[in-house]
N, C-alpha and C positions, 0 to 999 in steps of 0.2 A: 552433494547434488550438483553434478557437473552441468545440468541443464538449466540452471536458474537463469542465467543472463537472457537467453532469447525469449523466454516465456514472459518476461516482464512486459514486452510489447503488447501482449494480450491483456494482462492484468490492467495496465493503465488506460488503455483504450476502452475497455469495458467500464471502467469506473467513469471516464469523462463522457462516454455516450449516454449514461444515465443521469449523472449528476454534475456534468460541466456546463460551462455557459453555453455549449453547443456540442453536438455530436462531432466525433472525429470524421474526417473525410477519408476516402480510400487512399489518397496521396499521403496523408499523415500516417495511416496505418502501415502503408508500405515504407515510408521513411523510417518509422519506428523499427520495423522489421530489419531494414538495412542497417540501422544503427546498432541494434542489438546482435545481429549476426556478425558485425565487424567487432563489437565488443567481445563476443564469444571466441572470435579467432584469436584476438589479442591475449585472451585469457587462456589460450590453448584448450578451449572447450571444443570437442570434436562434433558434438551433435548440434548443428545449427539449422536454422529454418530459411527456406526460400520464399515463404509466404506467411502472411498474417493468419490465414485460416489453419495452416499447418501448426503454428505455435499455439494458437488457441486450442486446437484439438489435442495437442500434446499436453498442455497445462491441465485441462480437465482429466485426461487419462492418468497423468502422472500423480496428481494430488489424490485421485480416487484410489490409486494402487498404493501409494507410499506414504501418505499422511498418517502418522501415529504419534501418540504421546511419547515425549522423551524429556529427560531432565533438561537437556539444552534448549529444547523448545519452551519449557516452563520458565527457564532463566531469561530467554530472549522476550517472552511475553511479559515478564514482570518489568523488564526494562522498557518495552514498548508501552506498557500501560501507564507507567509513571509519566512518560512524555506525552501520551495522548490525553491523560487526564487534565494536565495543565493547558492543553489547547481548548478544552470545553469550556462553555460558561460555567461558572462556579456552581450554580444549583444543578447542573447536569452531571458534574464530576462523579458522583456515586453511581451513575449509570454507564460508566466508561466501558466496562466489560461487555455488557449486552450490546452496547452501541457499536462497539468494534466487531462483535460477532455479526451484526447486521451488515456492517460495511464489507466484511469478507464475503458475505453471501454465499456461504458453503458450509452446510452443517457438519460435514465430516472434518473439514479444516478446523472449524471452531472447536469441535470436540477434541481434536488432537492437540490443540493448543490449550486446552483446559478452560475454554471460555463457555459461559452459560449459553443455552439456546434460547433466544429471546422469544417472548410471546408476541402475538399479533399486534397488540396495542403498541408496544415498543418498536416493532418493525415498521408499523404504519407511521409512527411518529417521527422515527429517523428519516424514513423515505420522504415524508411531507417536509420536514425541516430542510433536508438537502434539496429538494425540488424548489422550495421557496428560495433558498440561497442561489440556486442556478438561475432563477428568474431574475433575482436582484443583480447578479453578475452580468447578466445580458444587457441590462439597462446601463451598467457602468462603462465608462471608457476603459479600454485595456490598459494594464499597467505599462509604464515606460521603462521602469527599472524593476529588477528582480528583487524580492524579499530575501533571497538566499545569498549570503556572502560567505564563501568558503573561509573557515578559520575564524570567523567572528562569532561573538555571543549571539544566539538565537533563541535560547531557552534557559530556563533555570538549571538544566542538566549540565551546561557548560557556561557558566556565567562570565568566565574570563576568556571565552573562545576555546579552541581546542587545536590539537595537532592530530593528524590522521591516526597515529598509533595510540591515541588516548580514546578513540570512539569505540562504542560497543558495550554490551552488558558485562562481558568478562572483565573489562578494564575499569568498570565502574563499581564492581564489587556486589552487584545484584544477584 
């Protein structure tokens, strides 16, 4: 999938627009487009975008046409699910798969990754929970330091930290 890097700008902006402390601005969407276009060029990806709207349209069309179940996708989802499950409050951990499906907000993508299609109660609960979190974040002062520290332990998956070549589901044996 050589088009992966540029379309991330659309995915992240869409999530932030609905569940972030505030919606993204047009300048932020443009900056994301410039960043991911540069990343694509450095990765020798030939299909880059010159606008956020073009990246968003491409994302929708690409996933509609090419998302399909694969063994690699199932392996990736198993790895992702274990990381996601540990981030949820313990009582919600059994709902990790339908919650992740709600977050993807794409029925076809969820099916291609082997995720259940959540019912309306779960969808409404996840949406309400994330909107409440966004309201809470708006009232907090912004962080002055990042919670991400490259190479340092950040989850139970890599308790002693990690090197780049150790990341991913293939290297963890999932």
